[in-house]
N, C-alpha and C positions, 0 to 999 in steps of 0.2 A: 755523857761521854766527855765531860770536862777532863782535861784541859783542851783536848784535840778538837772537839766540836762543842761550840757554845750555844746557849739559847739565842735564837734569832739568826743563826747562820743559815745560809742558803746551801741546800744539798742538791746535787745533780745525781739522779738515781736511774739506773738501768732497770726499768720495770719488766724487761723481757726475761730477766733472771728470776724465775719463780721457784727455784730450788737452790739448796746450798751446795754448789758445785765445788767450792774450795774455801779455804780460810779467807775471811774478808769482813768488811763492815757492811751490815745489812740493815734495812728498815723492816721491822717485823710487826705483825699484828697478833697480839695475844690477849684473849679475853676482851676484845673490843678496844684495847689500848695500843697505840703505836709506840714502838721502842726503837732505838738505834743501838746496836750492839755489834761487837766483833763476834763472829760465829766460827767455831772450830768443829767441823764435822769429824766424828770418830769412825773408825772401821767397823765398830759393832752397830752402827746406825744411830748412836746417841749424838747429842750436841752439847758443846760447852758454850754458854753465852757469857761474854766477857765485856765489862765496862772499863773504859779508861779512867773513870772516876774511882779513886781508891776507897771511897765511902761504900761502894757496892762490891760484894764478893761475886766471884764467878758462879754461874748456876749450871748444874748438870741436868740435862733433859734426857731421860731414858728413851730408848727407841719406841716404846709403846705410847709416848706422849708427844712425839715430834709432829704428828699429824694435826695437833692443836695449834701449831704455829704457822701462820700464813706469811709467806715472804712477799713483801711489797716490792722490793727490789734491792739491788746492790748499790752502795754508795760509790760513785766514781770520782766525785769532786766536791770540795767544800770551800765556801767563801764566806767570810764574816765581815761585818761593817767596819771593824777596826783593824782587820788584817786582810791581806790579799788572798788570792786563791791558793789552795793547798792540794 
């Protein structure tokens, strides 16, 4: 999620959000890996996973594959060692 979230940043996560209620930044678990992505839920039940890092393209997840994504929580706050809270 560079440049917005950098390696080593501290994230405050609302772990009570276990579903994608609205567009936002979420911590996800996919195939045993944890990811931080902007998630845009679509009306058809699909999701678009967006990275702030331009090296990564947005990923479209069809409705029949969204159950494979576990929501760890929604990111509420970010603080880095060289920057203040955002």
